[in-house]
N, CA, C and O atoms as a GROMACS GRO file, in nm:
protein
  500
    1MET      N    1   2.052   1.211  -0.004
    1MET     CA    2   2.024   1.122   0.115
    1MET      C    3   2.164   1.066   0.122
    1MET      O    4   2.212   1.022   0.017
    2HIS      N    5   2.231   1.063   0.229
    2HIS     CA    6   2.336   0.964   0.271
    2HIS      C    7   2.280   0.815   0.273
    2HIS      O    8   2.176   0.777   0.326
    3PRO      N    9   2.365   0.747   0.210
    3PRO     CA   10   2.318   0.603   0.206
    3PRO      C   11   2.317   0.524   0.323
    3PRO      O   12   2.274   0.408   0.325
    4GLU      N   13   2.373   0.596   0.442
    4GLU     CA   14   2.380   0.504   0.546
    4GLU      C   15   2.252   0.551   0.630
    4GLU      O   16   2.194   0.483   0.715
    5LYS      N   17   2.221   0.673   0.592
    5LYS     CA   18   2.111   0.724   0.671
    5LYS      C   19   1.967   0.657   0.593
    5LYS      O   20   1.863   0.629   0.653
    6PHE      N   21   1.991   0.641   0.454
    6PHE     CA   22   1.882   0.564   0.415
    6PHE      C   23   1.849   0.432   0.463
    6PHE      O   24   1.743   0.386   0.506
    7LYS      N   25   1.999   0.363   0.439
    7LYS     CA   26   1.977   0.223   0.505
    7LYS      C   27   1.904   0.239   0.662
    7LYS      O   28   1.807   0.168   0.688
    8GLN      N   29   1.946   0.317   0.745
    8GLN     CA   30   1.918   0.324   0.863
    8GLN      C   31   1.757   0.345   0.887
    8GLN      O   32   1.696   0.283   0.974
    9VAL      N   33   1.702   0.429   0.807
    9VAL     CA   34   1.583   0.468   0.805
    9VAL      C   35   1.494   0.341   0.720
    9VAL      O   36   1.385   0.313   0.770
   10ALA      N   37   1.521   0.293   0.641
   10ALA     CA   38   1.456   0.201   0.540
   10ALA      C   39   1.454   0.038   0.651
   10ALA      O   40   1.365  -0.046   0.649
   11GLY      N   41   1.561   0.036   0.724
   11GLY     CA   42   1.551  -0.062   0.827
   11GLY      C   43   1.481  -0.077   0.951
   11GLY      O   44   1.487  -0.169   1.032
   12LEU      N   45   1.400   0.050   0.951
   12LEU     CA   46   1.342   0.055   1.105
   12LEU      C   47   1.223  -0.040   1.066
   12LEU      O   48   1.197  -0.079   0.952
   13PRO      N   49   1.156  -0.069   1.184
   13PRO     CA   50   1.046  -0.158   1.168
   13PRO      C   51   0.929  -0.084   1.145
   13PRO      O   52   0.931   0.024   1.204
   14SER      N   53   0.830  -0.106   1.080
   14SER     CA   54   0.717  -0.044   1.001
   14SER      C   55   0.645   0.051   1.117
   14SER      O   56   0.604   0.160   1.077
   15ALA      N   57   0.632   0.029   1.216
   15ALA     CA   58   0.557   0.129   1.312
   15ALA      C   59   0.660   0.248   1.340
   15ALA      O   60   0.612   0.360   1.358
   16GLU      N   61   0.783   0.233   1.343
   16GLU     CA   62   0.884   0.329   1.342
   16GLU      C   63   0.854   0.413   1.228
   16GLU      O   64   0.808   0.527   1.237
   17ARG      N   65   0.885   0.343   1.102
   17ARG     CA   66   0.865   0.412   0.977
   17ARG      C   67   0.744   0.510   0.948
   17ARG      O   68   0.736   0.613   0.880
   18HIS      N   69   0.643   0.432   1.035
   18HIS     CA   70   0.504   0.530   1.030
   18HIS      C   71   0.545   0.660   1.094
   18HIS      O   72   0.546   0.767   1.034
   19ALA      N   73   0.579   0.642   1.223
   19ALA     CA   74   0.619   0.749   1.261
   19ALA      C   75   0.711   0.867   1.216
   19ALA      O   76   0.715   0.987   1.245
   20TYR      N   77   0.779   0.791   1.140
   20TYR     CA   78   0.897   0.882   1.079
   20TYR      C   79   0.820   0.957   0.987
   20TYR      O   80   0.824   1.080   0.993
   21PHE      N   81   0.733   0.883   0.883
   21PHE     CA   82   0.671   0.915   0.761
   21PHE      C   83   0.611   1.056   0.856
   21PHE      O   84   0.669   1.164   0.842
   22VAL      N   85   0.515   1.047   0.933
   22VAL     CA   86   0.419   1.151   1.015
   22VAL      C   87   0.514   1.273   1.041
   22VAL      O   88   0.481   1.382   0.993
   23ARG      N   89   0.616   1.263   1.104
   23ARG     CA   90   0.717   1.367   1.136
   23ARG      C   91   0.776   1.444   1.044
   23ARG      O   92   0.773   1.567   1.044
   24LYS      N   93   0.849   1.351   0.935
   24LYS     CA   94   0.867   1.412   0.792
   24LYS      C   95   0.784   1.504   0.723
   24LYS      O   96   0.799   1.624   0.696
   25VAL      N   97   0.677   1.409   0.695
   25VAL     CA   98   0.583   1.488   0.623
   25VAL      C   99   0.520   1.617   0.665
   25VAL      O  100   0.488   1.705   0.584
   26ALA      N  101   0.502   1.627   0.802
   26ALA     CA  102   0.459   1.728   0.871
   26ALA      C  103   0.543   1.849   0.866
   26ALA      O  104   0.507   1.967   0.873
   27ASP      N  105   0.663   1.799   0.853
   27ASP     CA  106   0.773   1.906   0.832
   27ASP      C  107   0.802   1.982   0.718
   27ASP      O  108   0.826   2.103   0.707
   28THR      N  109   0.795   1.867   0.608
   28THR     CA  110   0.819   1.925   0.470
   28THR      C  111   0.692   1.947   0.363
   28THR      O  112   0.697   1.973   0.243
   29GLN      N  113   0.564   1.927   0.457
   29GLN     CA  114   0.433   1.976   0.381
   29GLN      C  115   0.444   1.878   0.264
   29GLN      O  116   0.392   1.923   0.162
   30GLU      N  117   0.491   1.772   0.253
   30GLU     CA  118   0.471   1.712   0.097
   30GLU      C  119   0.482   1.561   0.162
   30GLU      O  120   0.535   1.528   0.268
   31VAL      N  121   0.411   1.476   0.060
   31VAL     CA  122   0.382   1.357   0.062
   31VAL      C  123   0.437   1.262  -0.072
   31VAL      O  124   0.395   1.305  -0.179
   32TRP      N  125   0.499   1.177  -0.078
   32TRP     CA  126   0.530   1.119  -0.207
   32TRP      C  127   0.476   0.990  -0.246
   32TRP      O  128   0.473   0.896  -0.167
   33GLY      N  129   0.434   0.983  -0.363
   33GLY     CA  130   0.372   0.852  -0.434
   33GLY      C  131   0.437   0.818  -0.569
   33GLY      O  132   0.501   0.906  -0.627
   34LEU      N  133   0.423   0.690  -0.624
   34LEU     CA  134   0.477   0.648  -0.734
   34LEU      C  135   0.339   0.674  -0.864
   34LEU      O  136   0.219   0.649  -0.855
   35TYR      N  137   0.409   0.725  -0.963
   35TYR     CA  138   0.293   0.755  -1.075
   35TYR      C  139   0.333   0.698  -1.209
   35TYR      O  140   0.451   0.709  -1.242
   36HIS      N  141   0.250   0.642  -1.287
   36HIS     CA  142   0.257   0.608  -1.421
   36HIS      C  143   0.155   0.572  -1.493
   36HIS      O  144   0.132   0.454  -1.521
   37ASP      N  145   0.092   0.658  -1.524
   37ASP     CA  146  -0.048   0.655  -1.603
   37ASP      C  147  -0.137   0.618  -1.477
   37ASP      O  148  -0.209   0.519  -1.491
   38GLY      N  149  -0.139   0.669  -1.385
   38GLY     CA  150  -0.235   0.657  -1.260
   38GLY      C  151  -0.136   0.642  -1.125
   38GLY      O  152  -0.018   0.665  -1.152
   39TRP      N  153  -0.155   0.615  -1.018
   39TRP     CA  154  -0.092   0.622  -0.896
   39TRP      C  155  -0.073   0.472  -0.864
   39TRP      O  156  -0.168   0.398  -0.890
   40ALA      N  157   0.027   0.427  -0.816
   40ALA     CA  158   0.084   0.315  -0.785
   40ALA      C  159  -0.017   0.245  -0.659
   40ALA      O  160  -0.033   0.307  -0.554
   41THR      N  161  -0.076   0.124  -0.680
   41THR     CA  162  -0.158   0.072  -0.585
   41THR      C  163  -0.115  -0.073  -0.547
   41THR      O  164  -0.035  -0.140  -0.613
   42ALA      N  165  -0.176  -0.112  -0.439
   42ALA     CA  166  -0.139  -0.252  -0.388
   42ALA      C  167  -0.276  -0.319  -0.370
   42ALA      O  168  -0.378  -0.254  -0.387
   43GLN      N  169  -0.279  -0.436  -0.339
   43GLN     CA  170  -0.396  -0.510  -0.260
   43GLN      C  171  -0.342  -0.577  -0.123
   43GLN      O  172  -0.244  -0.649  -0.107
   44VAL      N  173  -0.459  -0.522  -0.008
   44VAL     CA  174  -0.419  -0.583   0.116
   44VAL      C  175  -0.570  -0.606   0.146
   44VAL      O  176  -0.667  -0.532   0.131
   45ASP      N  177  -0.556  -0.739   0.196
   45ASP     CA  178  -0.683  -0.816   0.258
   45ASP      C  179  -0.814  -0.775   0.176
   45ASP      O  180  -0.921  -0.740   0.225
   46GLY      N  181  -0.784  -0.787   0.047
   46GLY     CA  182  -0.887  -0.757  -0.073
   46GLY      C  183  -0.904  -0.606  -0.089
   46GLY      O  184  -0.996  -0.575  -0.165
   47LYS      N  185  -0.838  -0.506  -0.035
   47LYS     CA  186  -0.894  -0.378  -0.071
   47LYS      C  187  -0.746  -0.345  -0.132
   47LYS      O  188  -0.638  -0.404  -0.123
   48ILE      N  189  -0.796  -0.203  -0.209
   48ILE     CA  190  -0.664  -0.153  -0.232
   48ILE      C  191  -0.606  -0.060  -0.164
   48ILE      O  192  -0.667   0.032  -0.109
   49ALA      N  193  -0.465  -0.081  -0.161
   49ALA     CA  194  -0.383   0.032  -0.073
   49ALA      C  195  -0.323   0.091  -0.172
   49ALA      O  196  -0.293   0.039  -0.280
   50ILE      N  197  -0.298   0.229  -0.128
   50ILE     CA  198  -0.192   0.310  -0.208
   50ILE      C  199  -0.081   0.339  -0.142
   50ILE      O  200  -0.104   0.401  -0.038
   51PRO      N  201   0.025   0.319  -0.163
   51PRO     CA  202   0.151   0.344  -0.095
   51PRO      C  203   0.191   0.501  -0.108
   51PRO      O  204   0.173   0.568  -0.209
   52PHE      N  205   0.259   0.556   0.036
   52PHE     CA  206   0.296   0.691   0.008
   52PHE      C  207   0.450   0.695   0.093
   52PHE      O  208   0.479   0.613   0.180
   53TRP      N  209   0.518   0.780   0.058
   53TRP     CA  210   0.641   0.790   0.128
   53TRP      C  211   0.673   0.925   0.179
   53TRP      O  212   0.620   1.029   0.141
   54PRO      N  213   0.770   0.912   0.273
   54PRO     CA  214   0.804   1.060   0.319
   54PRO      C  215   0.912   1.140   0.202
   54PRO      O  216   0.908   1.262   0.185
   55GLU      N  217   0.976   1.079   0.150
   55GLU     CA  218   1.075   1.167   0.066
   55GLU      C  219   1.075   1.030  -0.090
   55GLU      O  220   1.044   0.911  -0.101
   56ALA      N  221   1.117   1.116  -0.161
   56ALA     CA  222   1.132   1.058  -0.330
   56ALA      C  223   1.205   0.976  -0.316
   56ALA      O  224   1.175   0.873  -0.378
   57VAL      N  225   1.336   0.971  -0.232
   57VAL     CA  226   1.439   0.849  -0.254
   57VAL      C  227   1.388   0.702  -0.203
   57VAL      O  228   1.429   0.593  -0.241
   58PHE      N  229   1.296   0.728  -0.116
   58PHE     CA  230   1.235   0.606  -0.055
   58PHE      C  231   1.117   0.558  -0.154
   58PHE      O  232   1.095   0.438  -0.167
   59ALA      N  233   1.055   0.637  -0.212
   59ALA     CA  234   0.943   0.597  -0.324
   59ALA      C  235   1.010   0.525  -0.421
   59ALA      O  236   0.977   0.410  -0.448
   60GLN      N  237   1.127   0.599  -0.489
   60GLN     CA  238   1.218   0.541  -0.608
   60GLN      C  239   1.288   0.427  -0.555
   60GLN      O  240   1.340   0.370  -0.651
   61ALA      N  241   1.308   0.378  -0.468
   61ALA     CA  242   1.357   0.249  -0.404
   61ALA      C  243   1.239   0.155  -0.436
   61ALA      O  244   1.275   0.047  -0.482
   62CYS      N  245   1.130   0.168  -0.425
   62CYS     CA  246   1.046   0.072  -0.452
   62CYS      C  247   0.956   0.067  -0.588
   62CYS      O  248   0.851   0.006  -0.606
   63ALA      N  249   1.030   0.150  -0.680
   63ALA     CA  250   0.996   0.146  -0.831
   63ALA      C  251   1.058   0.020  -0.886
   63ALA      O  252   1.150   0.024  -0.968
   64SER      N  253   1.004  -0.097  -0.836
   64SER     CA  254   1.055  -0.185  -0.930
   64SER      C  255   0.927  -0.328  -0.936
   64SER      O  256   0.816  -0.326  -0.883
   65GLY      N  257   0.969  -0.410  -0.995
   65GLY     CA  258   0.855  -0.542  -1.000
   65GLY      C  259   0.718  -0.464  -1.081
   65GLY      O  260   0.729  -0.406  -1.189
   66ASP      N  261   0.624  -0.474  -1.024
   66ASP     CA  262   0.502  -0.407  -1.068
   66ASP      C  263   0.512  -0.257  -1.111
   66ASP      O  264   0.471  -0.207  -1.216
   67TRP      N  265   0.568  -0.204  -1.020
   67TRP     CA  266   0.591  -0.038  -1.024
   67TRP      C  267   0.730  -0.018  -1.109
   67TRP      O  268   0.777   0.095  -1.113
   68GLU      N  269   0.795  -0.123  -1.175
   68GLU     CA  270   0.917  -0.032  -1.256
   68GLU      C  271   0.895   0.070  -1.347
   68GLU      O  272   0.996   0.134  -1.374
   69TYR      N  273   0.801   0.103  -1.397
   69TYR     CA  274   0.797   0.211  -1.477
   69TYR      C  275   0.732   0.332  -1.429
   69TYR      O  276   0.703   0.432  -1.495
   70PHE      N  277   0.710   0.307  -1.296
   70PHE     CA  278   0.665   0.444  -1.208
   70PHE      C  279   0.780   0.537  -1.150
   70PHE      O  280   0.889   0.499  -1.109
   71GLN      N  281   0.739   0.643  -1.154
   71GLN     CA  282   0.835   0.777  -1.079
   71GLN      C  283   0.769   0.825  -0.976
   71GLN      O  284   0.646   0.826  -0.967
   72PRO      N  285   0.865   0.876  -0.874
   72PRO     CA  286   0.820   0.955  -0.755
   72PRO      C  287   0.737   1.069  -0.805
   72PRO      O  288   0.773   1.114  -0.914
   73ARG      N  289   0.626   1.129  -0.745
   73ARG     CA  290   0.568   1.236  -0.772
   73ARG      C  291   0.511   1.290  -0.626
   73ARG      O  292   0.465   1.211  -0.544
   74THR      N  293   0.518   1.424  -0.601
   74THR     CA  294   0.510   1.496  -0.493
   74THR      C  295   0.325   1.517  -0.496
   74THR      O  296   0.256   1.531  -0.596
   75ILE      N  297   0.287   1.512  -0.368
   75ILE     CA  298   0.161   1.575  -0.340
   75ILE      C  299   0.140   1.625  -0.239
   75ILE      O  300   0.145   1.557  -0.136
   76ALA      N  301   0.107   1.772  -0.234
   76ALA     CA  302   0.078   1.867  -0.118
   76ALA      C  303   0.055   1.823   0.002
   76ALA      O  304  -0.024   1.729   0.003
   77LEU      N  305   0.094   1.856   0.103
   77LEU     CA  306   0.012   1.800   0.227
   77LEU      C  307  -0.108   1.856   0.247
   77LEU      O  308  -0.184   1.794   0.321
   78ASP      N  309  -0.156   1.983   0.190
   78ASP     CA  310  -0.276   2.036   0.198
   78ASP      C  311  -0.373   1.952   0.132
   78ASP      O  312  -0.479   1.926   0.189
   79ASP      N  313  -0.342   1.900  -0.001
   79ASP     CA  314  -0.408   1.836  -0.092
   79ASP      C  315  -0.452   1.691  -0.032
   79ASP      O  316  -0.559   1.636  -0.058
   80PHE      N  317  -0.344   1.636   0.059
   80PHE     CA  318  -0.352   1.497   0.071
   80PHE      C  319  -0.442   1.477   0.202
   80PHE      O  320  -0.514   1.379   0.222
   81LEU      N  321  -0.424   1.608   0.302
   81LEU     CA  322  -0.519   1.602   0.406
   81LEU      C  323  -0.682   1.606   0.374
   81LEU      O  324  -0.774   1.536   0.416
   82ASN      N  325  -0.680   1.720   0.281
   82ASN     CA  326  -0.829   1.747   0.251
   82ASN      C  327  -0.902   1.705   0.136
   82ASN      O  328  -1.018   1.737   0.113
   83LYS      N  329  -0.824   1.628   0.057
   83LYS     CA  330  -0.861   1.560  -0.083
   83LYS      C  331  -0.842   1.418  -0.070
   83LYS      O  332  -0.942   1.347  -0.079
   84TRP      N  333  -0.724   1.363  -0.050
   84TRP     CA  334  -0.699   1.234  -0.095
   84TRP      C  335  -0.736   1.144   0.038
   84TRP      O  336  -0.790   1.036   0.011
   85LEU      N  337  -0.721   1.167   0.142
   85LEU     CA  338  -0.734   1.103   0.269
   85LEU      C  339  -0.891   1.063   0.273
   85LEU      O  340  -0.937   0.949   0.279
   86PRO      N  341  -0.968   1.198   0.267
   86PRO     CA  342  -1.102   1.190   0.255
   86PRO      C  343  -1.172   1.094   0.139
   86PRO      O  344  -1.272   1.024   0.156
   87GLY      N  345  -1.099   1.107   0.024
   87GLY     CA  346  -1.181   1.018  -0.096
   87GLY      C  347  -1.130   0.873  -0.100
   87GLY      O  348  -1.179   0.778  -0.161
   88MET      N  349  -1.013   0.875  -0.016
   88MET     CA  350  -0.942   0.692  -0.001
   88MET      C  351  -1.067   0.645   0.088
   88MET      O  352  -1.125   0.538   0.071
   89ALA      N  353  -1.095   0.725   0.170
   89ALA     CA  354  -1.211   0.695   0.334
   89ALA      C  355  -1.362   0.633   0.230
   89ALA      O  356  -1.434   0.534   0.244
   90SER      N  357  -1.362   0.723   0.150
   90SER     CA  358  -1.501   0.700   0.065
   90SER      C  359  -1.523   0.611  -0.037
   90SER      O  360  -1.633   0.578  -0.079
   91ASN      N  361  -1.369   0.554  -0.093
   91ASN     CA  362  -1.356   0.459  -0.183
   91ASN      C  363  -1.319   0.350  -0.102
   91ASN      O  364  -1.275   0.254  -0.166
   92HIS      N  365  -1.325   0.334   0.030
   92HIS     CA  366  -1.288   0.206   0.098
   92HIS      C  367  -1.138   0.160   0.056
   92HIS      O  368  -1.114   0.042   0.028
   93GLN      N  369  -1.032   0.267   0.052
   93GLN     CA  370  -0.905   0.220   0.019
   93GLN      C  371  -0.833   0.237   0.146
   93GLN      O  372  -0.888   0.297   0.239
   94LEU      N  373  -0.698   0.182   0.160
   94LEU     CA  374  -0.612   0.184   0.275
   94LEU      C  375  -0.517   0.288   0.220
   94LEU      O  376  -0.523   0.342   0.109
   95ALA      N  377  -0.423   0.307   0.323
   95ALA     CA  378  -0.291   0.396   0.266
   95ALA      C  379  -0.216   0.290   0.375
   95ALA      O  380  -0.244   0.257   0.490
   96SER      N  381  -0.080   0.244   0.257
   96SER     CA  382   0.029   0.175   0.256
   96SER      C  383   0.139   0.290   0.314
   96SER      O  384   0.195   0.367   0.236
   97VAL      N  385   0.161   0.294   0.438
   97VAL     CA  386   0.264   0.381   0.510
   97VAL      C  387   0.413   0.343   0.449
   97VAL      O  388   0.451   0.227   0.464
   98PHE      N  389   0.495   0.435   0.383
   98PHE     CA  390   0.625   0.390   0.365
   98PHE      C  391   0.677   0.244   0.358
   98PHE      O  392   0.757   0.196   0.439
   99PRO      N  393   0.627   0.184   0.261
   99PRO     CA  394   0.647   0.058   0.219
   99PRO      C  395   0.825   0.053   0.208
   99PRO      O  396   0.890   0.157   0.196
  100VAL      N  397   0.878  -0.057   0.213
  100VAL     CA  398   1.035  -0.060   0.189
  100VAL      C  399   1.046  -0.180   0.105
  100VAL      O  400   0.955  -0.263   0.105
  101PRO      N  401   1.188  -0.200   0.007
  101PRO     CA  402   1.173  -0.318  -0.104
  101PRO      C  403   1.201  -0.440  -0.002
  101PRO      O  404   1.176  -0.548  -0.055
  102GLN      N  405   1.248  -0.447   0.135
  102GLN     CA  406   1.274  -0.567   0.210
  102GLN      C  407   1.186  -0.558   0.337
  102GLN      O  408   1.250  -0.552   0.442
  103GLY      N  409   1.071  -0.556   0.346
  103GLY     CA  410   0.993  -0.550   0.455
  103GLY      C  411   0.854  -0.510   0.445
  103GLY      O  412   0.809  -0.506   0.330
  104SER      N  413   0.766  -0.477   0.554
  104SER     CA  414   0.651  -0.446   0.531
  104SER      C  415   0.613  -0.298   0.574
  104SER      O  416   0.671  -0.231   0.660
  105ALA      N  417   0.489  -0.256   0.488
  105ALA     CA  418   0.442  -0.129   0.557
  105ALA      C  419   0.318  -0.102   0.648
  105ALA      O  420   0.226  -0.176   0.682
  106SER      N  421   0.338  -0.016   0.666
  106SER     CA  422   0.199   0.019   0.775
  106SER      C  423   0.107   0.042   0.719
  106SER      O  424   0.094   0.148   0.656
  107ILE      N  425   0.017  -0.047   0.725
  107ILE     CA  426  -0.130  -0.036   0.678
  107ILE      C  427  -0.245   0.069   0.752
  107ILE      O  428  -0.297   0.035   0.858
  108ALA      N  429  -0.277   0.186   0.693
  108ALA     CA  430  -0.353   0.262   0.786
  108ALA      C  431  -0.509   0.275   0.719
  108ALA      O  432  -0.537   0.270   0.599
  109ALA      N  433  -0.579   0.288   0.804
  109ALA     CA  434  -0.702   0.344   0.748
  109ALA      C  435  -0.683   0.479   0.728
  109ALA      O  436  -0.580   0.527   0.776
  110PRO      N  437  -0.768   0.563   0.658
  110PRO     CA  438  -0.723   0.701   0.571
  110PRO      C  439  -0.773   0.801   0.718
  110PRO      O  440  -0.713   0.907   0.739
  111ALA      N  441  -0.856   0.769   0.788
  111ALA     CA  442  -0.905   0.831   0.877
  111ALA      C  443  -0.798   0.867   0.990
  111ALA      O  444  -0.778   0.973   1.049
  112ASP      N  445  -0.737   0.745   1.000
  112ASP     CA  446  -0.630   0.717   1.118
  112ASP      C  447  -0.498   0.793   1.095
  112ASP      O  448  -0.428   0.850   1.178
  113LEU      N  449  -0.481   0.781   0.961
  113LEU     CA  450  -0.362   0.862   0.898
  113LEU      C  451  -0.363   0.985   0.909
  113LEU      O  452  -0.267   1.056   0.936
  114LEU      N  453  -0.521   1.031   0.880
  114LEU     CA  454  -0.526   1.195   0.891
  114LEU      C  455  -0.534   1.244   1.038
  114LEU      O  456  -0.524   1.365   1.061
  115ALA      N  457  -0.549   1.169   1.119
  115ALA     CA  458  -0.554   1.207   1.246
  115ALA      C  459  -0.432   1.194   1.308
  115ALA      O  460  -0.416   1.253   1.414
  116ASP      N  461  -0.320   1.112   1.251
  116ASP     CA  462  -0.184   1.131   1.313
  116ASP      C  463  -0.133   1.248   1.229
  116ASP      O  464  -0.079   1.339   1.292
  117LEU      N  465  -0.140   1.257   1.117
  117LEU     CA  466  -0.085   1.369   1.046
  117LEU      C  467  -0.106   1.539   1.102
  117LEU      O  468  -0.016   1.622   1.111
  118ARG      N  469  -0.269   1.560   1.139
  118ARG     CA  470  -0.310   1.664   1.198
  118ARG      C  471  -0.249   1.681   1.324
  118ARG      O  472  -0.186   1.785   1.342
  119GLU      N  473  -0.260   1.574   1.438
  119GLU     CA  474  -0.174   1.582   1.572
  119GLU      C  475  -0.037   1.636   1.564
  119GLU      O  476   0.017   1.721   1.636
  120GLU      N  477   0.017   1.557   1.443
  120GLU     CA  478   0.184   1.614   1.430
  120GLU      C  479   0.180   1.749   1.397
  120GLU      O  480   0.267   1.821   1.445
  121ALA      N  481   0.084   1.802   1.315
  121ALA     CA  482   0.080   1.956   1.248
  121ALA      C  483   0.076   2.047   1.352
  121ALA      O  484   0.126   2.159   1.338
  122ARG      N  485   0.015   2.007   1.469
  122ARG     CA  486  -0.002   2.076   1.569
  122ARG      C  487   0.116   2.147   1.619
  122ARG      O  488   0.117   2.266   1.652
  123HIS      N  489   0.228   2.056   1.622
  123HIS     CA  490   0.351   2.076   1.663
  123HIS      C  491   0.436   2.210   1.582
  123HIS      O  492   0.519   2.286   1.634
  124TYR      N  493   0.389   2.212   1.444
  124TYR     CA  494   0.446   2.288   1.367
  124TYR      C  495   0.386   2.430   1.364
  124TYR      O  496   0.445   2.519   1.304
  125GLU      N  497   0.265   2.453   1.429
  125GLU     CA  498   0.166   2.563   1.437
  125GLU      C  499   0.251   2.693   1.504
  125GLU      O  500   0.195   2.800   1.523
   0.00000   0.00000   0.00000
């Protein structure tokens, strides 16, 4: 990815990054997380939030601090929709959508992110 594109996308407000995430994931059919002996997580309002990115380069940019040994790992969109998000909902976890090193993520309930992705996927059928 061109550094200028990375900078522009990473600099978008969290709501616009959320929309970018939904469009990109629906198009590429893959979601990215960070993995090292388990998936990266964060705490949000006392709940576990799992961060997800639309592309590996954005996940890699966040692999520092508590996540410095983590590496980007892909998740097939089908698995994300049918296994991950329902499992996260039953575990009372949240999705941290497209966090960036300088800025906040969009925090979404798994059911809301699932609805966003299914709605976007209709445009690709």
